[in-house]
MILONU-493238 format. One line per field, with one value per residue (C-alpha): residue number from 1; residue in one letter; x, y, z. Coordinates in steps of 0.5 Angstrom, whole numbers. Layout:
num	NUM	... .
residu	a	... .
x	X	... .
y	Y	... .
z	Z	... .
END
This chain:
num	1	2	3	4	5	6	7	8	9	10	11	12	13	14	15	16	17	18	19	20	21	22	23	24	25	26	27	28	29	30	31	32	33	34	35	36	37	38	39	40	41	42	43	44	45	46	47	48	49	50	51	52	53	54	55	56	57	58	59	60	61	62	63	64	65	66	67	68	69	70	71	72	73	74	75	76	77	78	79	80	81	82	83	84	85	86	87	88	89	90	91	92	93	94	95	96	97	98	99	100	101	102	103	104	105	106	107	108	109	110	111	112	113	114	115	116	117	118	119	120	121 .
residu	x	x	x	x	x	x	x	x	x	x	x	x	x	x	x	x	x	x	x	x	x	x	x	x	x	x	x	x	x	x	x	x	x	x	x	x	x	x	x	x	x	x	x	x	x	x	x	x	x	x	x	x	x	x	x	x	x	x	x	x	x	x	x	x	x	x	x	x	x	x	x	x	x	x	x	x	x	x	x	x	x	x	x	x	x	x	x	x	x	x	x	x	x	x	x	x	x	x	x	x	x	x	x	x	x	x	x	x	x	x	x	x	x	x	x	x	x	x	x	x	x .
x	188	192	199	199	195	189	183	179	173	176	178	171	168	174	173	165	166	170	166	159	163	165	159	155	159	159	151	149	154	151	144	145	148	142	138	142	142	147	145	148	145	148	155	153	151	157	161	158	160	167	167	165	171	176	174	175	182	184	181	186	191	190	188	184	180	177	173	170	168	166	161	159	157	153	149	148	145	141	138	136	133	129	125	124	121	121	125	130	131	132	137	141	141	143	148	151	151	155	160	161	162	167	171	171	171	178	182	180	181	188	190	188	192	198	198	197	202	207	208	215	218 .
y	172	171	172	179	180	182	179	175	179	185	181	179	186	188	183	184	191	190	185	189	195	192	188	194	198	193	192	199	201	196	198	205	203	199	205	210	215	218	223	226	220	215	219	219	211	209	214	210	204	206	208	201	199	204	202	195	196	201	196	191	195	197	204	207	212	206	204	210	210	203	205	212	207	202	208	212	205	205	212	211	204	208	211	204	197	195	189	193	197	192	188	194	196	189	189	195	193	187	191	196	190	187	193	196	190	190	186	189	196	194	192	199	202	198	199	207	211	214	222	224	229 .
z	214	208	207	207	213	210	213	209	210	207	201	200	200	196	190	191	190	184	181	182	179	173	171	173	168	162	163	164	158	153	156	154	147	145	147	143	148	153	157	164	168	164	166	173	173	170	175	181	178	177	184	187	182	185	192	191	188	194	199	197	197	205	204	210	205	201	207	208	200	200	206	202	196	200	204	197	195	201	200	193	194	200	194	191	193	201	199	195	201	206	202	201	208	210	205	208	215	213	209	215	220	215	214	221	226	230	225	219	223	225	218	215	221	219	212	213	210	214	214	211	216 .
END
């Protein structure tokens, strides 16, 4: 754990999501600009990258909903890769399992519960 009580596994996953989101966003944007075409799928692809960035940022802030968003993001990739090559599907599935463990093991769950905002009465 680091000095704010965040398990290192959460920190690693959060920064990976931020990095993958930023790199993917910039990479896809450059690709779309080279082709000089922007279609609906362009916006959808960039939105998926933004979801990764948002998820990573809020994982660092200890928001419980960001764990579910991170899992939804990797599950989306597993489903999409099911229509692609088997090695891609297996890689996404393994990453999904590792991410789920990193975000939902006991210490990670305790961290997110402690960081949950309390209701104002």
